[in-house]
C-alpha positions in Angstrom: -315.0 -154.4 98.3 -312.1 -155.9 100.2 -308.5 -155.3 100.7 -305.9 -154.7 103.5 -304.3 -151.3 104.5 -300.8 -151.1 106.1 -298.2 -148.3 107.1 -296.4 -146.4 104.5 -293.1 -146.8 106.3 -293.0 -150.6 108.2 -295.5 -151.8 106.0 -297.2 -153.5 109.2 -301.0 -154.1 109.0 -303.3 -151.4 111.0 -306.0 -152.3 113.1 -309.0 -150.7 113.2 -308.7 -148.0 110.8 -312.6 -146.7 109.5 -313.8 -147.8 106.3 -317.0 -145.2 105.4 -318.9 -145.8 102.2 -320.1 -142.1 101.5 -322.7 -143.1 99.2 -324.5 -145.5 101.8 -323.0 -144.3 105.2 -322.4 -147.9 106.1 -319.1 -148.2 108.1 -316.4 -151.1 108.6 -313.1 -151.4 110.4 -310.0 -153.3 109.7 -309.2 -156.2 111.9 -305.7 -157.2 113.5 -304.5 -157.7 109.8 -305.1 -154.7 108.5 -307.7 -156.6 106.4 -311.6 -155.6 105.8 -314.6 -155.9 103.8 -317.3 -153.1 102.7 -320.4 -153.1 101.0 -320.2 -150.8 97.9 -321.5 -150.3 94.5 -318.9 -149.3 91.2 -318.1 -145.7 91.5 -318.4 -145.1 95.1 -316.2 -143.5 97.1 -314.5 -144.7 100.3 -312.9 -142.7 103.4 -310.2 -144.4 104.8 -309.4 -142.5 108.3 -307.5 -143.2 111.3 -306.1 -140.9 114.1 -302.4 -139.9 113.6 -302.4 -140.8 109.7 -303.9 -138.7 106.9 -307.5 -139.7 105.4 -307.7 -141.5 101.8 -310.4 -141.2 99.9 -310.7 -144.1 97.0 -313.3 -144.6 94.1 -314.4 -148.4 94.0 -313.6 -149.9 90.6 -317.1 -150.7 88.5 -318.3 -153.5 86.8 -316.7 -156.0 89.1 -319.0 -158.1 91.6 -315.7 -158.5 94.3 -313.4 -155.9 94.0 -310.1 -155.4 96.3 -308.7 -152.3 97.2 -305.1 -152.5 98.8 -304.4 -149.1 101.0 -301.2 -147.4 101.8 -301.8 -144.8 104.7 -299.1 -142.7 105.9 -298.8 -140.7 109.2 -300.0 -137.2 109.5 -297.6 -134.3 110.8 -299.2 -131.7 112.8 -298.4 -128.2 114.1 -300.2 -127.8 117.4 -300.9 -124.5 118.6 -299.9 -123.5 122.3 -302.4 -124.6 124.7 -302.7 -124.0 128.1 -304.4 -126.6 130.4 -305.9 -125.5 133.3 -307.8 -126.8 136.2 -311.3 -126.1 134.6 -310.5 -127.3 131.2 -310.4 -130.9 132.5 -313.6 -133.1 132.2 -314.8 -135.3 135.4 -313.1 -138.2 134.3 -309.5 -136.3 134.0 -310.1 -135.2 137.5 -311.1 -138.1 139.1 -308.2 -140.3 137.0 -305.8 -137.7 138.4 -306.6 -138.3 142.2 -306.8 -141.8 141.6 -303.1 -141.6 140.1 -302.0 -139.3 143.2 -303.5 -142.0 145.6 -301.9 -145.2 144.3 -298.7 -143.4 143.2 -296.1 -145.6 145.1 -297.9 -148.9 143.4 -298.1 -147.3 140.0 -294.3 -146.4 139.9 -293.0 -149.5 140.9 -291.1 -151.2 137.7 -290.2 -154.6 137.1 -286.4 -155.5 138.0 -284.0 -155.3 134.5 -282.8 -159.2 134.4 -279.7 -157.4 132.4 -278.7 -155.0 135.1 -279.6 -157.0 138.2 -280.5 -161.0 137.5 -280.4 -161.4 141.1 -283.2 -159.0 141.7 -285.2 -160.2 138.8 -285.2 -163.8 140.0 -285.6 -162.7 143.5 -288.9 -160.5 142.4 -290.0 -163.6 140.7 -290.8 -165.0 143.9 -291.7 -162.2 146.2 -295.8 -162.4 147.0 -295.6 -158.6 147.5 -294.3 -157.8 144.1 -296.5 -159.6 142.5 -299.5 -158.3 144.1 -298.3 -154.6 143.1 -297.8 -155.6 139.5 -301.4 -157.8 139.3 -302.7 -154.4 141.0 -301.2 -152.6 138.0 -302.5 -154.5 135.5 -306.1 -154.3 136.8 -306.0 -150.8 137.5 -304.9 -150.0 134.1 -308.1 -152.3 132.8 -310.2 -150.0 135.4 -309.2 -146.8 133.7 -309.5 -148.2 130.1 -313.1 -149.1 131.2 -314.0 -145.6 133.0 -312.7 -144.0 130.3 -314.8 -145.8 127.8 -318.0 -145.7 129.9 -317.4 -142.2 129.8 -318.0 -142.0 125.8 -320.0 -145.6 125.2 -322.9 -144.4 127.4 -326.3 -146.0 127.4 -328.0 -142.3 126.6 -325.8 -142.8 123.4 -327.1 -146.1 122.8 -330.3 -145.4 123.6 -330.6 -142.5 121.1 -329.0 -144.3 118.2 -330.8 -147.4 118.5 -334.0 -146.7 120.0 -333.4 -149.7 122.7 -334.8 -149.1 126.2 -334.4 -150.8 129.4 -332.4 -153.3 129.7 -332.1 -153.8 126.1 -329.5 -151.8 126.3 -327.3 -153.3 128.6 -328.1 -156.5 126.9 -327.0 -154.8 123.3 -323.8 -153.0 124.9 -323.0 -156.3 126.8 -323.0 -158.1 123.0 -320.9 -155.4 121.7 -318.1 -153.8 124.0 -316.3 -150.8 122.9 -312.9 -151.2 121.9 -310.3 -148.8 124.0 -308.1 -147.4 121.1 -311.7 -146.9 119.2 -313.3 -144.7 122.1 -310.3 -142.5 122.6 -309.5 -141.7 118.8 -313.3 -141.4 117.6 -315.6 -138.8 116.9 -318.5 -138.5 117.6 -319.7 -139.3 114.4 -318.3 -142.4 114.3 -319.2 -143.7 117.6 -322.6 -143.2 116.5 -321.7 -145.1 113.0 -320.5 -148.1 115.1 -323.1 -148.1 117.1 -326.0 -148.0 114.2 -323.4 -150.7 112.0 -323.6 -153.1 115.4 -327.3 -152.8 116.0 -327.8 -153.9 112.4 -326.2 -156.9 113.3 -328.1 -157.1 116.9 -331.3 -156.5 114.7 -330.7 -160.1 112.8 -330.8 -162.2 115.6 -331.7 -160.7 118.8 -331.9 -162.1 121.9 -335.8 -163.1 123.0 -335.3 -161.2 126.2 -334.0 -157.9 124.1 -337.1 -157.5 122.5 -338.7 -154.8 124.8 -338.1 -152.0 122.7 
């Protein structure tokens, strides 16, 4: 099966939509263009899920070799119960992240000068070395925070449990298949395991020589 997944309101493609063949448990994801391909037999049910959108289940058509199934997904609306965040509810990552934000508050709060409201400030900022360092630090900080969060979900222990890899093989596998930040934030534990298992199958088709110690 192949096709594209788009937003019902904007008609724009949806990236990283999870598609699961309920019969075989094969998993696939849409690319930046909303396009996907997945192995399926006639009559198999496919589940399309994406954080913030209503889950859709569709049956594949029968008696064809290659089918096309384009899908439109609509955003879901939820009424959440009141939740009071306490210090005891926070994870270690959240506590550490909050502390880092407090330490670098002034650097992280700085905004780019607006060329509309202050054209001279915007021009001067381009040649200001301190401003350049601050905005470069902001970008690097955000990248590090994203990776730290990914590391809390995409762990060597989880990879080892799903793949049975050991030793340096785990590191080689995780380096070859880095997990996208958006997926790490939105995926359930089951989806994380299915993502690892799917990439592990690709890994095993042609593993590097140095990873064959598992």
